[in-house]
Structures are given as structure tokens and as C-alpha cells.
C-alpha positions in Angstrom: 0.0 0.0 0.0 1.1 3.5 -0.7 1.2 6.2 1.9 -1.9 7.9 0.6 -3.9 4.7 0.8 -2.6 4.1 4.4 -3.7 7.6 5.4 -7.1 6.9 3.9 -7.4 3.6 5.7 -6.4 5.1 9.1 -8.7 8.1 8.7 -11.6 5.7 7.8 -10.8 3.5 10.8 -10.9 6.6 13.1 -14.1 7.8 11.6 -15.8 4.4 12.1 -14.5 4.1 15.7 -15.9 7.6 16.5 -19.3 6.8 14.9 -19.6 3.5 16.6 -18.7 5.0 20.0 -21.1 7.8 19.5 -23.9 5.4 18.7 -23.0 3.3 21.8 -22.6 6.2 24.2 -24.6 9.0 22.6 -23.2 12.4 22.4 -21.6 12.0 25.9 -18.5 14.0 24.8 -20.7 17.0 23.9 -23.5 16.5 26.4 -22.2 14.7 29.5 -24.5 13.6 32.3 -22.4 15.4 34.9 -23.1 13.1 37.8 -19.7 13.8 39.5 -17.9 16.4 37.4 -19.2 19.8 36.5 -16.5 20.4 33.9 -17.6 21.8 30.5 -17.6 19.4 27.6 -14.3 21.0 26.3 -12.6 20.7 29.7 -13.7 17.1 30.0 -12.1 16.3 26.6 -9.0 18.2 27.5 -8.7 16.1 30.7 -9.1 12.9 28.7 -6.4 14.1 26.2 -4.1 14.9 29.2 -4.6 11.4 30.5 -3.8 9.8 27.2 -0.7 12.0 26.8 0.4 11.0 30.3 0.0 7.3 29.4 2.1 7.7 26.3 4.8 9.7 28.1 5.0 7.0 30.8 4.8 4.1 28.4 1.8 2.8 30.4 -1.1 2.1 28.0 -2.4 -1.1 29.7 -3.1 -2.8 26.4 -5.2 0.0 25.0 -4.6 1.7 21.7 -3.8 5.0 23.4 -2.7 6.7 20.2 -5.9 5.9 18.5 -7.9 7.1 21.5 -5.9 10.3 21.6 -6.5 11.0 17.9 -10.2 10.3 18.5 -10.4 12.8 21.4 -8.5 15.4 19.3 -11.1 14.9 16.5 -13.9 15.2 19.0 -12.4 18.4 20.4 -12.4 19.9 16.9 -16.0 18.8 16.3 -17.1 20.3 19.6 -15.3 23.6 18.8 -16.8 23.7 15.3 -20.3 23.1 16.8 -19.8 25.9 19.3 -18.6 28.2 16.5 -21.7 27.5 14.5 -23.9 28.2 17.6 -21.9 31.5 18.2 -22.4 32.4 14.5 -26.1 31.7 14.7 -26.4 33.8 17.9 -24.4 36.6 16.3 -26.7 36.5 13.3 -29.8 36.5 15.5 -28.4 39.4 17.5 -27.7 41.4 14.3 -31.3 40.8 13.1 -32.7 41.8 16.4 -30.5 44.9 16.4 -31.7 45.8 12.9 -35.3 45.2 14.0 -34.9 47.3 17.2 -33.2 50.1 15.2 -36.1 50.1 12.8 -38.6 50.2 15.7 -36.7 53.1 17.3 -36.7 55.0 14.0 -40.5 54.5 13.8 -40.9 55.9 17.3 -39.0 59.1 16.4 -41.2 59.8 13.4 
């Protein structure tokens, strides 16, 4: 296999792993149940990333595929941030529309 094909296979494997885990656990990375921890979803992902990096640094992965898990958490972090950006963009757009509407209402009051 050539490098490009290997990259494609690895990315597909990561995609399938994330989809399967999301189906099994729901959107727990983005919407945790918060039984014990009150950390934000992003903070919770960063903690998991720290844990994986610690295991890699110590050479203690306990039979897990720590690198694959780390890549998965990094992808989920990007997904979470992109989702938050879309929400922020929607909120900004709604605020702008409301500001225009309010400005129009005020100009009608002055007439």
C-alpha cells in the first residue's frame, strides 16, 4: 500500500470508531450527564487528552490503543469547537437581526 492509501485507511478507521462509540454512548462528549464532574464538555475532553498523553509519556497504555484514543479525542475536540462556533455564528446573526429590527422600531418611534 502506498502512503496515501494508508492515510485513507487510518482516517476511515478513526471515523468508524468515533461513529460506533457515538452510537453506543450517545453524544456524551458534547452533552455529558455530569453526575460527579461539572466540567464543561471541552474541559472534560482536555482532561481525557491529558490522561492519554500521560500514558504515552509513561509508556503505560495497559493494552489500550492509546494513540488511536488520543486521535479520537482530538477529533472530538475539533468537532465540539466547530459546533460551538456554529452556535456562536447563529447567535451573532440573530443578534444582528434583532438589532436591525430594534433600530427600525426606534426610527419609527422618532417619526
